[in-house]
N, C-alpha and C positions, 0 to 999 in steps of 0.2 A: 342903224343902216340904214346906208343909202337906196334910194328907190330901186327894187327890181335885184338890188344882189346878195346873193345868200350867204351868211358868214358862217364860216367852220367853227361853231362852238358848241356846246352843247345846247341840248333843245330850251331846257330852262330858261337858259343864260341870254338865248336870243329875245332882239326887242325887235320885233316884226313891225312894220311901217303898217299905219292901218291906212285906207285909204277912201277917205270921207267924201271927197267929190264921189266917186263912186257910187258910195251910199246913200248921197246925194238923188243922184240920176235914176237909182236906183226905183228913190220916192216918186222921184216924177213921173218916170214911168207906171209905176202903180198907178197914181192917180190919171191920167192917161187912161188906163185899163176902163178905168170906171167911166170917167165920162164919154169913151168910144162906146161902152155897152149903156151906158143909158141914151147915146144918142142914136147908137143901131135900133131901137125901139122908134123911135122919132121916123127916122130916114130909112128908110128898108133898101133905097138906091144909094151902096155907098160912095155913089162917085158926087153926091149934095153934103153929105157928111163933112164937117169940117175935122171930126176926129175921124173918119174912114178908114187910115192908116194905123188906129190905135191899137192893130192885135201886133203887128208888129215887136210893140215891149216885149212880145213874149222871145222871139229873134234874142232881142237883145238880153232877155234875163238871159238866156238859155247860155249867152255867149261869155256874158262875164259872171255865170257862175263857174263857168270853166276855167276864168282867169283864176276866179277868188279858191276852187279848190285845188289848184295846182301850187298857187300859192302857200296855201296852207297849210298841203300835206304832201307834196312831191321829195320835200325833204324828209321826211316823218314816217312814211308804208316802210320801208325797210327795217325798220323796228316795232313796229305798231302793226299789230294782229289785224288783220279781213272782220273779223268780229268783232272788233273795240271800234276801226271804222265805220262798221255799221251802226252798231250802238248810237255811234254822237250822231250818225245822221240822222237816224230816225227818229231821235231826241230834237234833233234840230228843229225837224220838220213837221213830223207826224201830231204834234199836239195841235198844230193849226190847222191840219187835215181833218181831225175830231172835232173841233170846235166850229169849223166851216159849215162840218154836215148837220153837224147839231143845230146849229143858228139855223140851216137853210131848213130842214124839216119843221123846225119849229113856226117859221114864219109860212112853211107850205099848210100848215094845220092851222092857223090863225087869218090866211087871207081872206081877206073882207069883202073881196067881189066874189073870187072863182071859190065856192066853197071844197074842202079837202074830200080825198076820197070820189069826188066826180065821179072819177072813170076807173077806180084801182080801188082793191079792199085792202082792209087792215096788211093783209097778207101780204100784198106784194109789194107796200108799202116801207114794210118792216124791210123786206128783203132789198127795194132799193137804198134807205140807209144803211142797211150792213155792208152791202158792196162799195157804199161811197166813204165810210170810214174808214173799209179794209183797202181803197185805193184799188178792187176788182172791175174796171171798166164791164159796165150793163146799159147799152144805149137799147132801152124799152119803151121810153115816153115818148109817141107821136107828136105830141103838144107842144114839146118841148125840144122837138128839132131831132130827134136821137141824141142827146147829147150822151157822151162816153157815162157822165155820174150827172142824170138829172134833177140830182137836188143839187148839186154847187156845180157847177161848170167848169172854173176854171181849176179845177184838181186833173182835168187831162194832159196839162203840162207836170204837174203833182207826178205824176204817175208816169211820165217819160223822164223828169230830173232825176226819181229813184232807178232806173232803166241806166241811165246817165253813169250814175252812183255807183252802180252794181258794175258796169265795166271801168268804171275807172278804176276801182279798189283789188278786181283779179286780171285785167289787162294791162291798160294803158299808161297807168304809172309805170310800169315796165320798160315801155315802149322808149328806144330811144327819138332825137327829133326827126330824120329824116322817115324813118317811119311814121312815122306822128303822121307829118305831111301827105307821104302818099296816099294814108287813108282820108285824111282831111281835103284832098283833092277827089278820090273816090266818093266821099257823100257831097264835094259840091256838087259833081254830076247826077246825084241823085237829085239835091234837091233842084236844079238846074230840069231835070227832065219834070220835076213834081210842077215848077212852075207852068212850065212851057204848057203843061198836057189841062192843067186843072186852070189856066189861064192867073194865077193867084197863089200867095203862098199861105193862104189864110185857114187852110186845113191842118187837121189832127185832132178837132174838139167831137167830133161825130162817128158813129161808129161808119159810115159810108168811106171818111176819110181816116180814120185810121191810121194808115200807116203814111200818111202825110206827116205827121207828129213827128213819128219814128225820121221821116228825113229831115225837119226840121230842127230837131236835137242833136242827129248823127255828122250834121254839121258845123253847127253853131257852138255845140260844146266843145269839142279837140280844136275848133276854131279859136278859143279864149283860152284854151290848156297853151297852143304855140304862141299867143304874143304875151304869156308870162315865161316861158321854156324858152324865147326868141330873145329876150328882154327889150320888147318891143314898146318899153315908152318914151315918149316922145314927150320933152321939156317941154311946156310952152305956159305963156300968161294968160292962158282965155278965162281961168276961172270957174269956178261953180255958176254962172251968170251964162259965160260964155258957152261951156257944154250943155247947158240947159236947152239955151236958144238951138245948138246944133240936133239935141234928142229930138227937139218940138218939130221943128224941120223936117225930120222923117216922119216919126206919127201924123204932124199933119198936113201931109205933104198931098197937094191935089193929086185925083187920077188924073192918067194921060193914054196917050192912045196904045202906047206897047205897056200897058201899066204892069202889068207881070213881069217884064224885065226892067224895071225901076225898081219894084219889090224886091225881087235877085240880087240886085246891084247892093241894096241896104243891107241885106241878110249879110252876102258873100263879102264884102269890102268895109262899107260904111260902119259897121257895129265895131268890126272890130278895131276899126280904126280907133272910134270915140273909144273904146276903151284905151286905147293907146295914149291917147291924149287925158282923156281924165285921169289915168293911172300917173301922169307926168306933168298934170296941170298943179298951181299954186293956189293954196284955200287959202283968203282972205279971213283971218279972224274974227271978224264978227260974223261970217259965216257960218262959222263951225257948228254950231249948236242948230242953226235950221239943218245944215246934213246931217246931224248926226239924228234929230230928229226925224227928217223924212226918210233917212235907213231904216228906222228901228220902227214904223209902221208901214212902211212899206210893206211885207210878205203878210202881216197880220190885214192889213187894207187887200189884199191880193185873196185872203182866203175866206175874208169873210161877208164880202160887198151881193154877191150873188144873189142870195134871197133875196134880199131887198129889190134886185131887178127885173125878178118874176111877178113881186109886187105891182110895181109901177108897171110893168110892160100891159098887162091887167086893166089898171087904171086908166092909162092913154089907150088903148082899144076899145074901152067900156066905153068914156065918158068924153075921148075927144077934144081934151080942155088945149083954150085956146093958147097964142104965143105967150100972152104976160103970164099967163097962171102956170103952163108948160115953163117956160122959163126960172118962175119961181122955184117951183118942185123940184127942178133938177140941180139948180143950185145948193137950195137947200141940203139935198139927200146928197150930195158929196158931199159938203160939208158934217149932214151928220154921220155917214159913214165913216169920214176921219176918224172924226171924237170916235167912232164903236172901236176904229180899231186902234186906237189909242190905248180905251181901256181893255181890249182883248190883249194886248202885248202888256198892261202894265200890271194887271190882276189874273191875267190865266198865262199867256205862253210864256213871261219870265218867271213866274214861280213856280210851275208847272218843272219847267227845264232844268229850273236848278234843283228842284227836290230828286225826279229821276237822275241827275247828273250824279248828286249825294248816295243816292237809293241803291241807284242800280249801278251805276257807270264803274264806280270805283271800287264795288265791291266783286262783280260778277265777273268782268273782264279783266285782267292787270296786262302791261306790257308784256 
């Protein structure tokens, strides 16, 4: 099948192209999120943080998700029950939501620097944990900046990913392109308002910025859908290395005088363009294993790393390590977390999803 072209064949006979470069870029973005989370502990002033725009990776994820969902499901939704779609997405996403919450709880309980239950009783911690695995926002921990999910902060974006998937299944897949364009333009106005009034597009992770998360997904997810539906796939020879440089240029760019406007431009225009380029780029065969590995560990890395960040923050604030020690800890930490993500993917996520697909998906809901 040609890139971005739908073939009028039975679903079972369709040979869907796999966009390995986009998988690779997702992994690069996930690693940058981890580095950003380490570095924001060290550099409380984001303008001095070389990874200070790493948070924009979330907007890249949202846009990429819209593209992938449209590519995978637009021509299937008419013959697929909504319940089956929801189950497929739940099986794909939720095992790592649960694992991330469990790992974060364990690290909270064994934190060698700040003892568990220092400010909360067992009942409160149980409630915080249950809301985490059920993806119910519960911003109650002041010392953790009132994160929507106090144990595993990155779950905030999964909450909005679920919302986007629900809206897609109920509404978006049915809409003609011109209506999608109108809705996306309205969403562009919404995120522009947020960027201007807040001075950035970093919000969404805390109780005080809850609706900023809606503004971010409300634009980027349908923008990704439009990239696919309008076949805005740009053939190019940048390859995985060239596109990695372009992605890192956004996530590692310095702060500017009108920084909110630059961030807004990255979200509104640059990321959709990057996905269009990634879908049209040619992958060198030698780099295919790297892109596959990068894509496979991206979601596990994103969902399992943050419990360690809380321990690192306690270590940094308590011991004030020097530059050499700090560099060694962060580099080692990133590599260890990548290894943990691989193990989580290999020994938990893949087997659990295969089991659930076999035992539940194929037996409970039929096409």
